[in-house]
C-alpha positions in Angstrom: -15.5 89.5 73.9 -12.7 91.2 75.7 -13.1 91.8 79.4 -11.6 94.7 81.2 -11.1 94.5 85.0 -11.3 97.7 87.0 -10.6 96.9 90.7 -13.9 95.1 91.7 -15.9 95.3 88.4 -15.5 93.5 85.1 -16.6 95.4 82.0 -17.3 93.6 78.7 -16.3 95.5 75.6 -16.5 94.8 71.9 -13.5 93.4 70.0 -14.0 96.1 67.5 -10.5 97.2 66.4 -11.3 100.9 66.8 -12.2 100.4 70.4 -9.1 98.3 71.1 -6.9 100.8 69.3 -8.3 103.6 71.4 -7.7 101.7 74.6 -4.1 101.0 73.6 -3.6 104.7 72.8 -4.9 105.7 76.2 -2.8 103.1 78.0 0.4 103.8 76.0 0.3 107.6 75.8 1.7 108.1 79.3 4.5 105.7 78.5 5.3 107.6 75.3 5.1 110.9 77.1 7.6 109.8 79.8 9.9 108.4 77.2 9.8 111.7 75.3 10.6 113.7 78.4 13.5 111.5 79.3 15.1 111.7 75.8 14.7 115.3 74.8 11.8 114.5 72.5 8.7 116.4 71.6 5.5 114.5 70.7 3.6 115.7 67.6 0.2 114.0 67.3 -1.5 113.3 64.0 -3.7 116.2 62.7 -6.5 114.0 61.4 -7.8 110.5 62.0 -6.5 107.8 59.7 -3.4 109.8 58.8 0.1 108.3 59.1 1.8 108.3 61.5 -0.2 108.3 64.8 2.5 110.3 66.5 5.9 111.6 65.8 8.8 112.0 68.2 10.9 115.0 67.3 14.4 115.2 68.9 14.6 118.8 70.2 18.3 119.3 69.8 18.6 118.0 66.3 15.1 118.1 64.8 15.3 114.4 63.8 11.9 112.8 63.5 10.8 109.3 64.5 7.3 108.0 63.3 5.2 105.7 65.5 2.1 104.0 64.0 -0.4 101.8 65.8 0.4 98.9 63.5 3.7 98.6 65.4 2.9 99.1 69.0 
């Protein structure tokens, strides 16, 4: 079991990969958002679950696209 510490309480969560993946997305999204703003990137999220990629950075000046998938973060 994985344990999550929140100030004074410890929560036990399943090691189910879907739960862990969701937690990683929630923790990483603010970092991705900040990165995008600092680098003239727009974030495009996946339209449906289990589609590749999880998110795409689009460089606003050039339109260049950069895929990010959970298998790599």
